[in-house]
ZAFIBA-715271 format. One record per atom (N, C-alpha, C): x, y, z. Coordinates in steps of 0.001 Angstrom, whole numbers, padded with zeros to 6 digits, always signed. Example, Ala and Ser with C-alpha at 12.3 -4.5 7.8 and 13.67 -1.06 7.14 Angstrom:
+013190-005690+007800 +012300-004500+007800 +013200-003300+007800 +012850-002250+007080 +013670-001060+007140 +012900+000030+007870 
END
This chain:
+000603-001389+000005 +000265-000007-000408 +000592+000955+000014 +000065+002005-000479 +000911+003897-000776 +000722+004217-000192 +001232+005446+000815 +000195+006115+002538 +001383+007576+002028 -000312+008004+000805 +000206+009494+000179 +000330+010667+001619 +001474+011485+001764 +000613+011791+003395 +001153+013859+002040 +000422+014506+002955 -000078+016131+001830 -000523+016760+003231 +000785+018027+003092 +000542+019055+004233 +001729+020362+003498 +000764+021517+004311 +001722+022381+004484 +003343+022357+005754 +004443+022705+005338 +005410+022287+005894 +005306+022680+007234 +005642+021739+007814 +005409+022288+009133 +004453+021215+010192 +003456+021319+009184 +002201+020736+009532 +002244+019127+010606 +002958+018940+010864 +003581+017612+011173 +004046+016284+010073 +003987+016020+009072 +004464+014997+008195 +005404+014045+008453 +006303+014840+008098 +007664+013690+008774 +007400+013388+009927 +007002+014241+011311 +006936+013147+012155 +005842+012426+011982 +004465+012356+011596 +003665+011437+011498 +004277+010587+010367 +005174+010540+009070 +005909+009273+008507 +006939+008856+009185 +007589+009221+010363 +008435+008506+011387 +007744+007600+012352 +005980+008166+012455 +005597+007275+013073 +005155+006513+012441 +004636+006754+011438 +003814+005231+010840 +005289+004235+010091 +006410+004777+010075 +007817+003618+009981 +007820+002418+010678 +007403+003831+012191 +008366+002759+013833 +006819+001486+013796 +005476+002035+013870 +004415+000848+013591 +004475+000409+013022 +004722+000314+011566 +004110-000875+010678 +005518-000971+009452 +006324-001198+010142 +007432-001211+008957 +007539-001098+007965 +007108+000140+007574 +006959+001132+006359 +008648+001528+005521 +008118+001927+004633 +009175+002698+004017 +009216+004258+003568 +009619+004908+004055 +009939+006032+004433 +010664+007063+002999 +009782+007411+002186 +010207+008185+000712 +009586+009786+000771 +011004+010569+001582 +010537+011865+001953 +011510+012687+000878 +010136+013565+000724 +011222+014089-001031 +012121+015397-000790 +012149+015285+000429 +013211+017087+001552 +014545+015845+000775 +014963+014506+001411 +015732+013760+001140 +016421+013928-000190 +015375+013469-001393 +015255+013395-002757 +016142+014448-003140 +015537+015477-002699 +015822+016892-003019 +017721+017590-002969 +016763+016738-001487 +018416+017710-001283 +019725+016518-001511 +019504+015012-002157 +020426+014263-002870 +020790+014325-004366 +020102+015021-004697 +019937+015896-006024 +020939+017097-006328 +021049+018260-005273 +021679+019137-005045 +022755+018685-004652 +023156+017778-003633 +024624+017124-003653 +024859+016576-004621 +024270+016117-005138 +025036+015202-006272 +026055+016120-007765 +025134+017676-007747 +025333+018736-008880 +023850+018309-009973 +023305+017428-009562 +022674+017662-010298 +021494+018642-010957 +021421+019636-009622 +019929+020650-009512 +020314+021490-008256 +019206+022780-008348 +019941+023730-007565 +018289+023741-007189 +017999+024240-005878 +017258+024234-004705 +016559+025723-005706 +015111+026423-005663 +014022+025227-005923 +014803+024422-006771 +014030+022628-006755 +014889+021059-006999 +013323+021883-008402 +012434+021497-008610 +011271+021602-009520 +010604+020249-009535 +010018+020144-010379 +009635+018797-010204 +010950+017937-010709 +011897+017977-010930 +013305+016196-010889 +012489+015490-009635 +012882+016069-008263 +013056+015695-007013 +011620+014555-007281 +010674+015001-007248 +008489+013955-007789 +009586+013371-008476 +009927+013311-009352 +010587+012198-010098 +010643+011288-009952 +012030+011088-008961 +013337+010515-008647 +012477+009732-007344 +011452+010304-006137 +010546+009708-005467 +009339+008992-005633 +009080+009296-006746 +007791+008397-007491 +008352+007099-007833 +010041+007216-008747 +010263+006026-009171 +010530+005119-007843 +011404+005534-006789 +011561+004699-005755 +010024+004414-004991 +009654+005508-004889 +008048+003978-004687 +007728+003431-005353 +007507+003583-006310 +007325+002358-007202 +007864+001056-007191 +009152+001173-007172 +009932-000011-007468 +009221-000724-005891 +009551+000510-004806 +009121-000532-003425 +008011-001347-003384 +007578-000309-003879 +005765-000810-003540 +006159-002241-004413 +006517-002351-005439 +006108-003696-006173 +007005-004486-005713 +007916-004147-005002 +008120-005588-004230 +007957-005708-002298 +006723-005081-002081 +005474-005333-001330 +005756-004407-000151 +005990-003873-000422 +006761-002734+000605 +005474-002304+001160 +005220-001119+002401 +004007-000346+002699 +004932+001068+002609 +004810+001859+001648 +005032+003116+001306 +004758+004757+001824 +005644+004838+002479 +005267+006484+002839 +005607+007300+002022 +004638+008387+001081 +005533+009318+000753 +005271+010526+001493 +005838+011260+001132 +006171+012425+002195 +006566+013425+001863 +005396+014262+000990 +006179+015505+000069 +004472+016127+000806 +005147+017650+000686 +003943+019136+000533 +002512+018335-000375 +002919+018057-001545 +001511+017569-002672 +000996+018602-002506 +000679+020290-002687 -000318+020976-002754 -001271+020736-004119 -000934+020637-004698 -002404+020174-006030 -002730+019165-006641 -003709+018981-006694 -004782+017914-007095 -003988+017132-007887 -002874+017543-009101 -002422+017441-010309 -000953+016044-009799 -000271+016891-008366 +000699+016241-007431 -000042+015326-006995 -001393+014721-006312 -001845+013922-005631 -002305+012498-006690 -002356+013382-007789 -002958+012407-008647 -001652+011622-009507 -000703+012294-009223 +000645+011314-009943 +000779+010372-008779 +000734+010531-007421 +000465+009443-006726 -000329+008641-007011 -000652+008553-007229 -002281+007368-007082 -001952+006503-008605 -001212+007408-009421 -000585+007067-010657 +000604+005336-010253 +001380+006090-009364 +002003+005079-008986 +001956+003975-007836 +000391+004182-007325 +000141+002656-006792 -000769+002228-007886 -001289+003114-008641 -002041+001867-009718 -001007+001104-010576 -000016+001671-011103 +000935+001243-011992 +001482-000031-010976 +001538-000286-010125 +002559-001176-008808 +001512-002079-009031 +000541-001717-008847 -001402-002526-008114 -000901-002864-006929 -001174-001907-006508 -001424-001537-005107 -002408-000782-004818 -003105-000631-003428 -004223+000561-003071 -003434+001262-002329 -003922+002670-002581 -003086+004322-001922 -004044+004494-001163 -003283+005417-000447 -004775+006151+000989 -003542+007665+001116 -004860+008801+000840 -004296+009785+001001 -004682+010678+002135 -003333+010851+003338 -003539+011726+004434 -003568+013260+004538 -004606+013994+004990 -003968+014903+004571 -003534+015644+006263 -002281+016352+006397 -001625+016701+007540 -002089+017838+007701 -002846+018422+008982 -002752+019903+009055 -002417+020386+010845 -002340+021444+010779 -001645+021753+012090 -002838+023214+012641 -004408+022189+013426 -005338+023366+013060 -004753+024455+014075 -003619+025053+014751 -003749+025784+015553 -002532+026428+015296 -003300+027572+014212 -001707+028848+013600 -000840+029234+014279 -000947+029133+015570 +000087+030089+016182 +000782+028473+016852 +000480+027770+017214 +001393+026514+017272 +002123+026453+015894 +001592+026333+014542 +002049+026026+013575 +002848+026895+013237 +002847+028400+013845 +003913+028717+012986 +005195+028843+014159 +004622+028855+015237 +005634+028648+016090 +006301+027115+015560 +005817+026076+015364 +006957+025359+014718 +007978+025138+013959 +007087+025881+012656 +007904+026094+011268 +009556+026834+011744 +009373+028440+012291 +009989+028852+013542 +010802+028711+013835 +010850+027521+014307 +011394+026609+015582 +012858+025274+015114 +012300+025360+013777 +013048+024225+012508 +014044+024288+012803 +014858+023094+012821 +015929+022564+012727 +016601+021667+011631 +017217+022161+010306 +016743+021223+009794 +017873+019816+010210 +016911+018573+009563 +017528+017534+010007 +018594+016546+008669 +018436+017720+007627 +018899+017049+005983 +020084+017740+006042 +020991+017757+006849 +022494+018649+006364 +021804+019448+004493 +021892+020897+004812 +022024+021485+003316 +020779+021969+003014 +020121+021776+003620 +018257+021291+003029 +017666+023001+003800 +017717+023989+002773 +016817+024950+003099 +015497+024761+004115 +015331+025616+004896 +014246+025424+005545 +012964+026412+005208 +011997+026267+005311 +011435+027365+004899 +010843+027901+005947 +010882+029791+006157 +010290+030623+006873 +008627+030620+007101 +007989+030801+007650 +007225+031902+007799 +005914+032013+006774 +007029+033310+006006 +006133+033703+005186 +006427+033112+003651 +007428+031887+003811 +007110+031234+002722 +006285+030221+002427 +005734+029532+004127 +004925+028900+004628 +003185+029575+003913 +003420+030888+004126 +001910+031459+004019 +001821+032082+002349 +003241+031913+001662 +003023+032385+000077 +002890+031219-001003 +002864+029931+000171 +002824+028815-000675 +001610+028468-001093 +001661+027881-002916 -000087+027513-003617 -000206+026116-003036 -001319+025919-002137 -001605+024902-001591 -003538+024441-001856 -003587+023788-003355 -005337+023386-003255 -005797+022627-001950 -006320+022376-001286 -007310+022430-000280 -007918+021263-000759 -008134+019625-000176 -009230+019113-000696 -010889+019570-000717 -011382+019559-001619 -012542+020028-001807 -014249+018965-002107 -013696+017829-001970 -014854+016706-001360 -014134+015936-000348 -015435+014818+000241 -014867+013624+001018 -014384+012617+000315 -013234+012574-000387 -012807+011570-001444 -012240+010749-001177 -012412+010131+000171 -012085+008718+001173 -010593+009367+001580 -009889+010408+001826 -008689+010679+002129 -008866+010270+003899 -008028+010168+004523 -007820+010475+006123 -007636+012034+005592 -008034+012829+007341 -007684+014077+007252 -006853+013982+009317 -005907+014184+009037 -005127+014228+010805 -005252+015661+010825 -005170+015550+012801 -004899+017376+012345 -003761+017262+013699 -002436+017939+013270 -001317+017409+014526 -001378+018330+015831 -002102+019275+015800 -002252+020222+016834 -003028+019488+017979 -003876+018065+017375 -004730+017940+018561 -004275+016442+018970 -003642+014964+017639 -003503+014626+018343 -001893+013783+018258 -000825+013330+019058 +000503+013218+018892 +000865+012040+017658 +001234+011858+016877 +002582+010845+015759 +001972+010310+016068 +002283+009584+017138 +001559+008043+017187 +000546+007451+016811 -000686+008569+017698 -001854+008434+017516 -002946+008998+015878 -002114+009361+015649 -002390+009565+013839 -001968+008622+013700 -000666+007960+013488 -000771+007159+012666 -001220+005490+012914 -001761+005762+014300 -002756+004837+014661 -003838+004805+013482 -004632+006393+014035 -006064+005986+013394 -005574+006228+011104 -004355+006463+010938 -004417+006350+009662 -003659+004857+009136 -003281+004389+010218 -003063+002204+009047 -004495+001863+009872 -005403+002246+010887 -006528+001992+010959 -007408+001407+010124 -007877+002927+009475 -008047+003494+007797 -006927+002489+007142 -006665+002249+006640 -005766+001773+005844 -006225-000161+005974 -006052-000251+007240 -006689-002409+007234 -008231-001844+007293 -008907-000839+007550 -010398-001362+006669 -010673-001440+005538 -010041-001586+004405 -010781-001395+003559 -009526-002037+002276 -010100-003078+002011 -008867-003969+000791 -008474-002860+000081 -009015-001954-000623 -009218-001213-002012 -009026+000368-001269 -008714+001221-001594 -009020+003083-001531 -009354+003139-002170 -010649+003816-001983 -011416+005123-002784 -010267+005990-003851 -010906+006010-005167 -010316+006979-006047 -011650+008262-005951 -010868+008786-005591 -011488+010356-005645 -012707+010637-006410 -013596+010875-006162 -015033+010725-007100 -015804+009513-007361 -015331+009136-006058 -016070+007538-006185 -015574+006430-005081 -016617+005766-005506 -017536+004722-004151 -015673+004153-002963 -015207+003345-004845 -013625+002579-004264 -013522+002067-005779 -011866+001880-005876 -011699+001510-006878 -011300-000427-007184 
END
């Protein structure tokens, strides 16, 4: 299964991804890590652009075909970026689950962003102004995604909720339909 985490920087996506890895022995494909590796190799500069997404999706597809539970961790701000992840799952013949990660307390969200320390050497951390300017298209329908608020839940509790949702159905819903 592919679990696609989407949300603004500082919402808690990577914390949730780490909790999912710990709880379910999943594989974490983190877009920030891929992008920084491309920069370190001299193949790109920040902002990396779509090349990082292509590499992350290719790696995730290989891991899915090998039978791994994969957690994709990136902002995924637009419907098209989310749909590209669904294509990865479909091409691997696996179900997927979209997880919208939010921090419902704006002041806490801001404090998290402003206090972040890069855990990937060389990777630039966004400022609060960067987060506010980011184009992020919210979901407009209840299309089967799980929404977790990491201002209210710990990463471990959110991971348990996500995994319960993933285990409760054999196939993941396709946006706009009951199930694929």
